C-alpha positions as CSV (number, residue, x, y, z in Angstrom):
1,M,0.0,0.0,0.0
2,S,1.3,3.4,-0.9
3,L,1.7,6.3,1.5
4,S,-1.1,8.2,-0.1
5,A,-3.5,5.2,0.5
6,V,-2.6,5.1,4.2
7,S,-3.3,8.8,4.5
8,A,-6.6,8.4,2.8
9,V,-7.7,5.6,5.3
10,S,-6.7,7.7,8.3
11,A,-8.6,10.6,7.0
12,V,-11.7,8.5,6.5
13,L,-11.5,7.1,10.1
14,L,-11.1,10.6,11.5
15,A,-14.0,11.8,9.6
16,A,-16.1,8.9,11.0
17,G,-15.3,10.0,14.6
18,T,-13.1,7.0,15.5
19,S,-9.6,6.9,16.4
20,P,-7.2,4.0,16.2
21,S,-6.8,2.1,19.5
22,P,-3.6,2.8,21.3
23,S,-0.9,0.1,21.2
24,P,-0.3,-1.9,24.4
25,S,3.0,-0.1,25.0
26,E,1.3,3.3,24.9
27,S,-1.4,2.4,27.6
28,E,1.2,1.3,30.2
29,I,3.0,4.6,30.3
30,P,2.0,6.5,33.6
31,Q,0.5,10.0,33.2
32,V,2.8,12.6,34.8
33,P,0.7,15.4,36.4
34,T,1.4,18.7,34.9
35,F,2.0,22.0,36.7
36,Q,-1.5,23.1,35.9
37,D,-3.0,20.0,37.7
38,A,-0.9,20.7,40.9
39,Q,-1.9,24.3,40.8
40,E,-5.6,23.3,40.6
41,S,-5.2,20.8,43.6
42,A,-3.5,23.5,45.7
43,T,-6.3,25.9,44.9
44,N,-9.0,23.4,46.0
45,A,-7.2,22.6,49.3
46,A,-6.8,26.3,50.1
47,G,-10.4,26.9,49.4
48,W,-11.4,24.0,51.7
49,V,-9.2,25.4,54.5
50,E,-10.6,28.8,54.0
51,Q,-14.1,27.5,54.3
52,N,-13.5,25.5,57.5
53,W,-10.8,27.5,59.4
54,S,-13.4,29.5,61.3
55,T,-15.1,26.3,62.5
56,W,-11.7,24.9,63.7
57,L,-10.8,28.1,65.4
58,A,-14.2,28.1,67.2
59,I,-13.8,24.5,68.4
60,G,-10.2,25.2,69.6
61,L,-11.2,28.3,71.5
62,R,-14.1,26.4,73.1
63,V,-11.9,23.5,74.2
64,M,-9.3,26.0,75.6
65,L,-12.0,27.9,77.4
66,I,-13.4,24.7,78.9
67,L,-10.0,23.5,80.1
68,V,-9.2,26.9,81.6
69,I,-12.5,27.2,83.4
70,A,-12.2,23.6,84.7
71,G,-8.6,24.1,85.9
72,V,-9.5,27.4,87.7
73,L,-12.6,25.8,89.3
74,R,-10.7,22.8,90.4
75,A,-8.0,24.9,92.0
76,V,-10.5,27.1,93.8
77,V,-12.4,24.1,95.1
78,R,-9.3,22.3,96.3
79,R,-8.1,25.5,98.0
80,A,-11.4,26.0,99.7
81,I,-11.3,22.4,101.0
82,T,-7.7,22.9,102.2
83,K,-8.7,26.1,104.1
84,L,-11.6,24.2,105.7
85,I,-9.3,21.5,106.9
86,D,-6.8,24.0,108.2
87,R,-9.6,25.7,110.1
88,M,-10.6,22.4,111.7
89,N,-7.0,21.9,112.8
90,R,-6.8,25.4,114.3
91,T,-10.0,24.7,116.2
92,A,-8.5,21.5,117.6
93,H,-5.3,23.4,118.7
94,A,-7.5,26.1,120.4
95,V,-9.4,23.6,122.6
96,D,-6.4,21.4,123.4
97,G,-5.4,21.7,127.0
98,T,-8.8,23.1,128.1
99,A,-11.6,21.3,129.9
100,L,-13.4,21.0,126.6
101,G,-10.3,19.5,125.0
102,G,-10.4,16.6,127.5
103,L,-13.7,15.5,126.1
104,L,-12.6,15.8,122.5
105,V,-10.2,13.8,120.5
106,N,-6.5,14.7,120.7
107,V,-4.9,17.1,118.2
108,E,-3.0,14.4,116.3
109,R,-6.0,12.2,115.7
110,R,-8.1,15.2,114.6
111,R,-5.4,16.2,112.2
112,Q,-5.3,12.7,110.7
113,R,-9.0,12.6,110.4
114,S,-9.1,16.1,108.8
115,Q,-6.5,15.0,106.2
116,A,-8.5,11.9,105.4
117,I,-11.6,13.9,104.9
118,G,-9.8,16.5,102.8
119,S,-8.3,13.8,100.6
120,V,-11.7,12.2,99.9
121,L,-13.3,15.6,99.2
122,R,-10.5,16.7,96.9
123,S,-10.7,13.5,94.9
124,V,-14.4,13.7,94.5
125,A,-14.3,17.3,93.5
126,S,-11.5,16.7,90.9
127,F,-13.4,13.7,89.5
128,A,-16.6,15.6,89.1
129,I,-15.0,18.8,87.6
130,M,-12.7,17.0,85.1
131,G,-15.3,14.4,84.1
132,T,-17.8,17.2,83.3
133,A,-15.0,19.1,81.3
134,A,-14.2,15.9,79.3
135,L,-17.9,15.5,78.3
136,M,-18.1,19.1,77.3
137,I,-15.0,18.8,75.1
138,L,-16.4,15.7,73.4
139,S,-19.6,17.7,72.8
140,A,-17.6,20.6,71.3
141,F,-16.2,18.1,68.6
142,Q,-19.9,17.3,67.8
143,I,-19.6,13.8,69.1
144,N,-23.0,12.3,70.0
145,L,-22.9,11.6,73.7
146,A,-26.2,9.9,73.9
147,P,-24.8,6.3,73.2
148,L,-21.9,7.0,75.5
149,L,-24.1,8.1,78.4
150,A,-26.5,5.3,77.8
151,S,-23.7,2.7,77.9
152,A,-22.2,4.3,81.0
153,G,-25.6,4.2,82.6
154,V,-26.1,0.5,81.9
155,A,-22.6,-0.3,83.0
156,G,-23.1,1.7,86.2
157,V,-26.3,-0.2,87.0
158,A,-24.6,-3.5,86.3
159,I,-21.6,-2.6,88.5
160,G,-23.9,-1.3,91.2
161,F,-25.8,-4.6,91.4
162,G,-22.6,-6.7,91.2
163,A,-20.6,-4.6,93.6
164,R,-23.3,-3.4,96.0
165,N,-21.5,-4.7,99.0
166,L,-18.4,-2.8,97.9
167,V,-20.4,0.4,97.5
168,T,-22.0,-0.1,100.9
169,D,-18.6,-0.6,102.6
170,F,-17.2,2.5,100.9
171,L,-20.1,4.8,101.8
172,S,-20.1,3.5,105.4
173,G,-16.4,4.1,105.7
174,V,-16.8,7.7,104.4
175,F,-19.5,8.5,106.9
176,M,-17.5,6.8,109.7
177,I,-14.6,9.1,109.0
178,L,-16.8,12.2,108.6
179,E,-18.6,11.6,111.9
180,D,-15.5,10.5,113.7
181,Q,-17.0,7.4,115.1
182,Y,-13.6,5.9,115.9
183,G,-10.0,6.3,115.0
184,V,-6.6,4.6,115.3
185,G,-5.8,3.6,118.9
186,D,-9.5,3.5,120.0
187,S,-10.9,0.4,121.8
188,I,-14.2,-0.3,120.2
189,D,-16.9,-3.0,120.2
190,A,-18.1,-3.4,116.6
191,G,-20.5,-6.3,117.4
192,V,-18.9,-8.8,115.1
193,A,-15.5,-8.1,116.8
194,S,-13.9,-6.0,119.5
195,G,-10.4,-4.7,120.1
196,E,-8.1,-1.8,119.4
197,V,-8.3,-0.1,116.1
198,I,-5.0,-0.3,114.2
199,E,-6.2,0.9,110.8
200,V,-9.2,2.7,109.4
201,G,-9.9,2.4,105.7
202,L,-12.8,3.3,103.5
203,R,-13.7,-0.3,103.0
204,V,-12.2,-2.3,105.9
205,T,-11.4,-1.5,109.5
206,K,-8.6,-3.6,111.2
207,L,-8.9,-4.4,114.9
208,R,-6.4,-6.2,117.2
209,G,-8.3,-8.4,119.7
210,E,-7.3,-9.2,123.2
211,N,-5.5,-12.4,122.2
212,G,-3.5,-10.6,119.5
213,A,-5.7,-11.7,116.6
214,I,-6.2,-9.1,113.8
215,W,-9.9,-8.8,112.8
216,Y,-10.8,-7.4,109.3
217,V,-14.2,-5.9,109.7
218,R,-16.1,-4.6,106.6
219,N,-17.5,-1.2,107.3
220,G,-20.8,-2.1,105.7
221,E,-21.3,-5.0,108.2
222,V,-21.0,-2.8,111.3
223,K,-24.5,-2.1,112.6
224,R,-23.4,-0.6,116.0
225,I,-20.2,0.7,117.5
226,G,-19.3,1.0,121.1
227,N,-16.3,3.3,121.5
228,L,-14.5,2.9,124.8
229,S,-11.9,5.6,124.1
230,Q,-13.9,8.7,123.6
231,G,-15.0,11.1,126.4
232,W,-14.5,9.2,129.6
233,S,-15.0,5.8,131.1
234,T,-16.3,4.5,134.4
235,A,-14.8,1.9,136.6
236,H,-17.2,-0.2,138.6
237,V,-16.2,-2.5,141.5
238,E,-18.6,-4.6,143.6
239,V,-17.6,-5.6,147.1
240,S,-19.5,-8.6,148.7
241,L,-19.5,-8.6,152.5
242,R,-21.3,-10.3,155.3
243,P,-24.6,-8.7,156.3
244,S,-23.4,-8.3,159.9
245,E,-20.6,-5.9,159.1
246,D,-20.7,-2.3,160.2
247,L,-21.6,-0.2,157.1
248,D,-20.1,3.1,158.4
249,R,-16.8,1.4,159.1
250,I,-16.7,-0.3,155.6
251,R,-17.6,3.0,153.9
252,A,-14.8,4.8,155.7
253,I,-12.3,2.1,154.7
254,L,-13.4,2.3,151.1
255,V,-13.3,6.1,150.9
256,E,-9.8,6.1,152.5
257,T,-8.6,3.5,150.0
258,G,-10.0,5.5,147.1
259,A,-8.4,8.7,148.3
260,T,-5.0,7.1,148.7
261,M,-5.2,5.7,145.2
262,T,-6.2,9.1,143.8
263,E,-3.0,10.6,145.2
264,D,-0.6,7.9,144.0
265,E,1.2,7.8,140.7
266,P,0.2,7.1,137.9
267,W,-3.4,6.8,139.1
268,N,-3.7,10.6,139.9
269,E,-3.7,11.2,136.1
270,T,-5.8,8.2,135.2
271,L,-8.6,9.0,137.6
272,W,-10.6,12.0,136.6
273,G,-12.7,12.1,139.8
274,P,-12.8,10.8,143.3
275,V,-13.6,7.2,144.1
276,E,-17.2,7.2,145.2
277,V,-19.0,4.7,147.4
278,L,-22.4,4.6,145.8
279,G,-23.9,2.4,148.6
280,L,-25.6,-1.0,148.7
281,D,-26.6,-2.6,145.5
282,S,-28.4,-5.5,147.2
283,V,-28.8,-7.1,150.6
284,L,-29.2,-10.8,150.6
285,Q,-29.6,-13.4,153.4
286,D,-26.0,-14.4,153.3
287,A,-24.3,-11.3,151.8
288,M,-24.5,-7.6,151.0
289,I,-23.0,-6.0,147.9
290,M,-21.5,-2.5,148.0
291,H,-20.9,-0.5,144.8
292,V,-17.7,1.6,144.3
293,S,-17.4,3.7,141.2
294,A,-14.8,6.1,139.7
295,K,-14.5,8.2,136.5
296,T,-11.4,7.5,134.5
297,M,-9.6,8.3,131.3
298,P,-11.2,6.7,128.3
299,G,-10.1,3.2,127.8
300,K,-8.5,2.9,131.3
301,A,-11.5,1.6,133.3
302,L,-10.3,-2.0,133.3
303,S,-6.9,-1.2,134.7
304,V,-8.4,1.0,137.4
305,E,-10.9,-1.7,138.4
306,R,-8.1,-4.2,138.8
307,E,-6.0,-1.9,141.0
308,L,-9.0,-0.8,143.0
309,R,-10.0,-4.4,143.8
310,W,-6.4,-5.1,144.8
311,R,-6.3,-2.1,147.2
312,I,-9.8,-2.8,148.6
313,K,-8.9,-6.5,149.3
314,R,-5.7,-5.5,151.2
315,A,-7.5,-2.8,153.2
316,L,-10.3,-5.2,154.2
317,D,-7.8,-7.9,155.1
318,A,-5.9,-5.4,157.3
319,A,-9.2,-4.5,159.0
320,D,-10.0,-8.2,159.5
321,I,-13.2,-8.0,157.3
322,P,-13.7,-11.0,155.1
323,I,-15.0,-10.8,151.6
324,V,-17.8,-13.4,151.0
325,G,-19.3,-14.7,147.9
326,G,-21.5,-17.8,147.8
327,L,-21.2,-17.9,151.6
328,P,-21.0,-21.5,152.8
329,V,-23.2,-22.8,155.7
330,P,-21.4,-22.1,159.0
331,A,-20.3,-25.2,160.9
332,D,-22.1,-24.3,164.1
333,E,-25.4,-23.9,162.2
334,A,-25.1,-27.0,160.1
335,E,-27.5,-29.8,161.0
336,S,-26.1,-33.2,162.1
337,A,-25.8,-35.5,159.2
338,D,-28.2,-38.5,159.2
339,P,-26.0,-41.7,159.2
340,A,-28.8,-43.5,157.4
341,A,-29.0,-40.9,154.6
342,G,-26.6,-42.8,152.4
343,V,-28.3,-46.2,153.0
344,A,-30.6,-47.4,150.2
345,A,-34.1,-48.5,151.1
346,P,-34.7,-52.2,151.4
347,S,-35.8,-53.9,148.2
348,A,-38.5,-56.6,147.9
349,Y,-36.2,-58.5,145.6
350,A,-33.6,-58.9,148.3
351,S,-35.6,-61.9,149.8
352,S,-35.7,-65.0,147.7
353,T,-39.0,-66.1,149.2
354,S,-40.9,-62.8,148.5
355,P,-43.6,-62.9,145.9
356,Q,-41.7,-60.4,143.8
357,S,-38.6,-62.6,143.7
358,V,-40.7,-65.7,143.0
359,A,-42.5,-63.9,140.1
360,A,-39.2,-62.6,138.7
361,S,-37.3,-65.9,139.0
362,P,-36.7,-67.8,135.6
363,L,-38.9,-70.7,134.8
364,T,-37.4,-74.3,135.0
365,P,-37.0,-75.7,131.6
366,P,-38.9,-78.9,130.9
367,A,-37.1,-82.2,131.0
368,N,-36.0,-83.8,127.7
369,V,-38.6,-86.2,126.4
370,T,-37.2,-89.2,124.5
371,K,-39.1,-90.6,121.6
């Protein structure tokens, strides 16, 4: 085919609106973007940024404002709580050494309790403020909080049912600390256990019993608490004597014994009042009981009772006055013993000829009969 013929065919194809298909080698060559394409892409990006920069700036400013307000509010609240705790400590220092201070807890214990209360309040305030700020920041980014809050609510209900005992223990521990029901070093009776408090936690209280055992008592299980270390204690001693003793003489001996104990060391600091003879508690046929009482430091009643019993016993022995208890029958008033009291009554079965013995005797077996 000549060159003119090829040119004619190409012209016909172009006139028909078709073009020859590219060769395989031409379709695999990558297209290199031109400068005009790059300029167009940059223009589009700049336009998109120009359209949205105001929204971004508003969100950023809103987030910064939320963080600043949350930080300032958290600092103010924590400072207010710290000032409240310091004021409580100053009040404790003011009453220390006075008559009112003797009825209150000591300064160190009050300081520890104030620090525990302050720590709990600061933690709760920080959690509430920062949690609210986090939710507001998520809302600023136009995040739908409804599913998140719904999921948190369902999870909270599930955790509340599953860990209700833990929540009960925690709340009981918080109120025990706030109300100052007991502290470290106190001797308490918690119902389920009793002893000296060695640690107070928000969930568990540790007690050391009389035999040295450590009891772990859950705060939610405590229904009543008897604190033997707050305020003051009372020592009670009962003296059992014969009804024939001279009451005035016994009262004088007991009063003198109590006055001597009040002046001796270290009981002059332990006793917060004179030893009082309250009188007769009961008068029985074989004994009379006199009641002696004394006001003591909190938690010292047991030691005072032991020392007071020791001194009363020595004073009564020196005065030749016996202490009775379950008084035995005096020998001069005892009835003569019956010599036949230990002899058993005669039995009808003792005689082999009695009708009872004959009736109870075994029957004679019949003789063997031979067939």
